[in-house]
LUMVOVO-407589 format. One record per residue (C-alpha): x, y, z; chain. Coordinates in steps of 0.001 Angstrom, whole numbers, plus 500000, padded with zeros to 6 digits. Example, Ala and Ser with C-alpha at 12.3 -4.5 7.8 and 13.67 -1.06 7.14 Angstrom:
BEGIN
{{512300,495500,507800},A},
{{513670,498940,507140},A},
***
This chain:
BEGIN
{{625261,071205,918951},A},
{{625747,070202,915347},A},
{{623574,067486,913904},A},
{{626462,065225,912936},A},
{{626769,063994,916520},A},
{{630311,065140,917140},A},
{{629296,067041,920266},A},
{{631057,070315,919346},A},
{{629203,073481,920228},A},
{{628793,076280,917683},A},
{{631702,078661,917414},A},
{{634613,076307,917918},A},
{{635961,077259,914494},A},
{{636356,080903,915554},A},
{{639434,082582,916936},A},
{{639219,080825,920305},A},
{{638878,077463,918580},A},
{{641909,078117,916379},A},
{{644006,079181,919372},A},
{{642969,076053,921256},A},
{{643864,073845,918311},A},
{{647297,075473,918045},A},
{{647928,074823,921748},A},
{{646848,071210,921357},A},
{{649090,070699,918326},A},
{{652037,072170,920251},A},
{{651280,069807,923138},A},
{{651152,066892,920701},A},
{{654569,067829,919321},A},
{{656054,067895,922817},A},
{{654387,064613,923769},A},
{{655653,062992,920579},A},
{{659198,063982,921508},A},
{{658734,062482,924983},A},
{{657178,059346,923502},A},
{{660127,058964,921134},A},
{{662450,059264,924105},A},
{{660507,056514,925846},A},
{{661006,054190,922896},A},
{{664702,055003,923015},A},
{{664849,054093,926690},A},
{{663105,050764,926058},A},
{{665453,049932,923177},A},
{{668455,050685,925377},A},
{{667196,048735,928399},A},
{{665899,045552,926758},A},
{{669332,044007,926040},A},
{{670385,044642,929657},A},
{{669300,041567,931604},A},
{{670290,043177,934920},A},
{{667409,045671,934622},A},
{{664366,044887,936746},A},
{{661653,043777,934253},A},
{{659043,045711,936237},A},
{{660905,048962,935525},A},
{{660912,048246,931817},A},
{{657205,047424,932016},A},
{{656578,050788,933691},A},
{{658319,052575,930815},A},
{{656292,050534,928305},A},
{{653002,051460,929995},A},
{{654021,055106,930120},A},
{{654770,055126,926395},A},
{{651432,053417,925688},A},
{{649601,056057,927716},A},
{{651369,058836,925800},A},
{{650538,057201,922452},A},
{{646851,057043,923345},A},
{{646921,060637,924551},A},
{{648549,061801,921303},A},
{{646017,059901,919159},A},
{{643087,061319,921105},A},
{{644413,064877,921046},A},
{{644971,064705,917284},A},
{{641487,063311,916732},A},
{{639992,066089,918875},A},
{{641765,068661,916675},A},
{{640383,067011,913536},A},
{{636866,067038,914965},A},
{{637060,070700,916017},A},
{{638439,071660,912604},A},
{{635451,070030,910931},A},
{{637472,067222,909363},A},
{{634765,064589,909660},A},
{{635575,062509,906584},A},
{{635784,058734,907019},A},
{{637385,056281,904615},A},
{{634807,053983,903115},A},
{{636200,050491,902616},A},
{{635402,046968,903831},A},
{{636746,046434,907348},A},
{{636973,043123,909204},A},
{{636059,043957,912808},A},
{{637790,040846,914144},A},
{{641111,042077,912744},A},
{{640573,045571,914138},A},
{{639784,044247,917622},A},
{{642743,041850,917593},A},
{{645104,044708,916712},A},
{{643618,046945,919417},A},
{{643995,044143,921949},A},
{{647675,043856,921093},A},
{{648235,047582,921589},A},
{{646634,047487,925041},A},
{{648510,044327,926119},A},
{{650924,046131,928519},A},
{{648015,047640,930443},A},
{{646265,044265,930615},A},
{{649405,042612,931970},A},
{{649859,045330,934573},A},
{{646427,044703,936057},A},
{{646437,040932,935393},A},
{{643372,041184,933187},A},
{{642319,038630,930610},A},
{{640194,039152,927513},A},
{{637475,036703,926546},A},
{{636951,037266,922826},A},
{{634065,035555,921023},A},
{{635599,035629,917546},A},
{{632669,033809,915947},A},
{{630302,036639,916914},A},
{{632453,039558,915758},A},
{{633469,038293,912337},A},
{{631384,040906,910558},A},
{{632529,043107,907683},A},
{{631531,046752,907986},A},
{{632168,049710,905693},A},
{{634401,052313,907237},A},
{{637844,053435,908325},A},
{{639968,050694,909906},A},
{{642335,053157,911583},A},
{{639534,055160,913191},A},
{{637703,052013,914289},A},
{{640961,050763,915774},A},
{{641118,053935,917850},A},
{{637570,053239,919040},A},
{{638438,049770,920324},A},
{{641743,050887,921852},A},
{{639829,053510,923831},A},
{{637081,051099,924873},A},
{{639437,048305,925948},A},
{{641685,050785,927779},A},
{{638629,052247,929524},A},
{{637500,048769,930570},A},
{{641011,047932,931801},A},
{{641089,051093,933894},A},
{{637888,050316,935811},A},
{{637869,046505,935858},A},
{{638980,044855,939113},A},
{{642475,043417,938977},A},
{{642519,039803,937842},A},
{{639071,040019,936229},A},
{{637934,039383,932647},A},
{{637042,041828,929893},A},
{{634541,040295,927473},A},
{{634159,041241,923817},A},
{{631332,039854,921724},A},
{{628740,040782,919160},A},
{{625657,039880,917208},A},
{{623899,040702,913986},A},
{{620771,042837,914228},A},
{{619117,043278,910827},A},
{{621412,045406,908671},A},
{{623480,046390,911713},A},
{{626314,044686,913546},A},
{{626474,045146,917308},A},
{{629777,044714,919137},A},
{{630227,045151,922859},A},
{{633101,045547,925285},A},
{{632155,044475,928810},A},
{{633970,044757,932131},A},
{{633243,043994,935784},A},
{{633807,047545,936985},A},
{{631395,049675,939054},A},
{{629770,051453,936111},A},
{{628384,054970,936421},A},
{{625618,056436,938594},A},
{{622069,055852,937378},A},
{{621028,058459,934835},A},
{{624600,059456,933976},A},
{{625236,056978,931144},A},
{{624701,059647,928490},A},
{{626966,062210,930110},A},
{{630024,059954,929981},A},
{{630186,060481,926213},A},
{{630575,064248,926600},A},
{{633924,065897,926027},A},
{{636145,066319,929118},A},
{{633806,064118,931168},A},
{{635930,062182,933677},A},
{{635275,059707,936457},A},
{{637634,061351,938924},A},
{{635899,059859,941945},A},
{{636014,056300,940651},A},
{{639125,056061,938463},A},
{{641762,053878,940150},A},
{{644554,055724,938342},A},
{{645140,059404,937686},A},
{{642129,060762,935744},A},
{{642587,061221,932009},A},
{{641516,064177,929893},A},
{{637987,062882,929381},A},
{{638346,062591,925583},A},
{{638295,058830,925008},A},
{{634563,058072,925086},A},
{{633690,061363,923388},A},
{{635974,060376,920501},A},
{{634445,056882,920437},A},
{{630991,058434,920022},A},
{{632141,060859,917331},A},
{{633886,058219,915230},A},
{{631028,055718,915474},A},
{{628409,058330,914561},A},
{{630509,059386,911565},A},
{{630266,055753,910479},A},
{{626479,056021,910609},A},
{{626321,054027,913834},A},
{{625629,054590,917503},A},
{{627098,053769,920914},A},
{{625462,053285,924301},A},
{{626305,051980,927746},A},
{{624236,049662,929901},A},
{{624505,047470,932992},A},
{{623937,043785,932367},A},
{{621981,041388,934561},A},
{{625343,040187,935865},A},
{{626052,043788,937009},A},
{{628733,044285,934385},A},
{{629352,047494,932443},A},
{{628788,047027,928729},A},
{{629557,049488,925922},A},
{{627629,048558,922781},A},
{{628525,049756,919291},A},
{{626065,049478,916422},A},
{{627510,049755,912899},A},
{{626039,049276,909411},A},
{{627204,046053,907797},A},
{{628973,045931,904458},A},
{{626397,044901,901815},A},
{{626963,041327,900730},A},
{{627471,042359,897097},A},
{{630186,044815,898246},A},
{{628239,047771,896856},A},
***
């Protein structure tokens, strides 16, 4: 494995890696077409008040799932191709999390989940890439929504720890077996036995880890005393002088 923490084994930039990236890009193109069709369906159905709102909600959730899949597939291609660069600019984490929460709203409504956001504890400014960090929180909130019991609460909070800012996303789901917390960040690792919905590709948490490590941070999972599953991100804070 390379030392930059992206979890890609040696040799992925060879012929096999290039072929795989081409297949992924082709899949992304096809998914983008389907996603565009989904938006068209929603635009056509919304003015029709005779349409069952639940059917429109199903289309909306399907489009959201495709959007997340496309983003994750594209990021996996960038990682495999060695495109590890990260924009370096001040980023307000509260804004990033609020935007991610809005993107995941259809999934939250579907499972009747609420988010308890401690804005006072996540108001830190970090140096990094707002778009990539947004992808991190979309993946983490979507992961929490997938495993959290219906009608439960997802909690997001943080704290300052020296020169680092810690932010966590916490749900009331079952967690992972003891000793397996590290493996869940590996590529294509899925919780097929515990996922309430159809299993995903197993890219989301791997991408979270890659993006956070490229920001000079770290991510870990733990079980709290309340038996909740907590994903904790640690990121360097923006120096106060903006340097």
